[in-house]
Structures are given as C-alpha cells and as structure tokens.
C-alpha positions in Angstrom: 112.4 150.6 114.3 116.0 149.9 114.2 117.4 147.5 111.8 118.7 143.9 112.9 122.6 143.4 112.1 123.5 140.9 114.8 125.4 138.0 112.9 124.1 135.7 115.4 120.5 136.8 114.2 121.4 137.5 110.4 122.9 133.6 110.4 119.8 131.8 111.9 117.6 134.0 109.5 119.4 132.6 106.7 120.5 129.0 107.5 117.5 128.4 109.2 114.0 130.2 109.5 113.9 130.9 105.1 115.1 127.5 103.6 112.5 126.3 107.0 110.0 128.4 105.6 111.5 127.1 101.9 111.0 123.5 102.8 107.4 123.9 104.4 106.1 126.0 101.3 107.2 123.2 99.0 105.4 120.2 101.7 102.1 122.1 100.7 102.9 122.3 97.2 103.6 118.5 97.7 100.5 118.4 98.9 98.0 119.8 97.4 98.8 117.9 94.1 98.7 115.0 96.6 95.3 115.8 97.2 94.5 116.7 93.6 95.4 113.0 92.0 93.8 111.2 95.0 90.4 113.2 94.4 90.7 113.2 90.6 91.3 109.3 90.7 88.8 108.4 93.5 91.4 106.7 95.4 89.3 107.0 98.2 87.0 104.7 97.2 89.6 102.4 95.7 92.2 102.1 98.8 91.0 100.0 101.3 91.5 102.0 104.9 92.8 98.9 106.7 95.9 97.0 106.4 95.5 95.7 103.2 99.3 95.7 102.4 100.0 97.5 98.2 101.7 95.4 96.4 104.9 98.1 95.1 107.7 95.8 95.4 108.5 97.0 98.2 108.9 93.5 99.4 111.6 92.5 97.6 113.6 95.8 97.4 113.2 96.7 101.2 111.2 99.6 101.5 108.8 99.3 104.3 105.7 98.3 103.2 102.6 100.2 103.2 99.2 99.8 104.1 95.7 101.5 102.7 95.4 102.2 106.4 98.9 104.4 106.1 97.9 106.2 103.0 94.5 106.8 104.4 96.8 108.3 107.0 98.9 110.4 104.7 95.9 111.9 102.6 94.6 113.0 106.1 98.2 114.6 107.3 97.8 116.5 104.1 94.7 117.6 104.8 95.3 119.4 107.9 98.7 120.8 106.4 97.1 121.8 103.8 93.7 123.2 105.7 95.7 125.0 108.2 98.0 126.7 105.4 95.2 127.9 104.0 93.5 128.8 106.8 92.2 132.7 107.1 92.9 133.4 103.2 96.4 131.3 103.1 97.5 133.5 106.1 100.4 131.2 107.1 100.9 130.0 103.7 101.8 133.9 102.9 103.8 133.9 106.0 106.1 131.8 104.9 106.5 132.4 101.0 106.9 136.6 102.1 110.5 134.9 104.0 111.3 131.9 101.4 113.6 132.2 98.5 112.8 129.0 96.5 109.4 127.6 97.4 109.6 125.3 94.4 106.1 126.4 93.9 
C-alpha cells in the first residue's frame, strides 16, 4: 500500500476530515451527557411534549422560544445520534475517534 502524499488530499484530511471527526465526537459526548441528565432528573415526565413554552428568559433577550415539544425533539435527535454511534460495539464512534485529534471527551 502506497503512502498518500498529494497536497490536496493531505490538506483535505487535516482541514475537513479530522475537523469533522472532532466536531461529531464532541456532539456525541454532549448528547450522552444531555441524555444522562435528562434521564437522571426524570424530565421526560416533567416536560410536556406539546407547544407549552419553556420560560427561560428568551422572550426578553431575543433568543427563539423553546417549547416542550422542541425539547423532546432535541432529546429524540440526541438519542438517534447516540444509538448510531454506539451500534455494532461503537463502530461509528471508534471510526471517528481513530482520526480525531481533540474530541472533547
């Protein structure tokens, strides 16, 4: 197997592929932490899965209002990501960890 030394490929590897792996693994670890806290606090039963707004000061400071349904949607999205990364003995996670430099773990 020959070494790949083409400058375009090396640049893409460093500026795109590795950075993607780092960002994706950081999102994975953030998702795991968020799901752990969501479950530990029992928030699924406390946060209504409807259009009830979460009163977090967003109306006063210009951030978009988040609803209970939005929060449940974010949890569902995090669950899909974590499940995908952990499938087949963490195959996708391990693929990215192998090439990421800084993972935020």
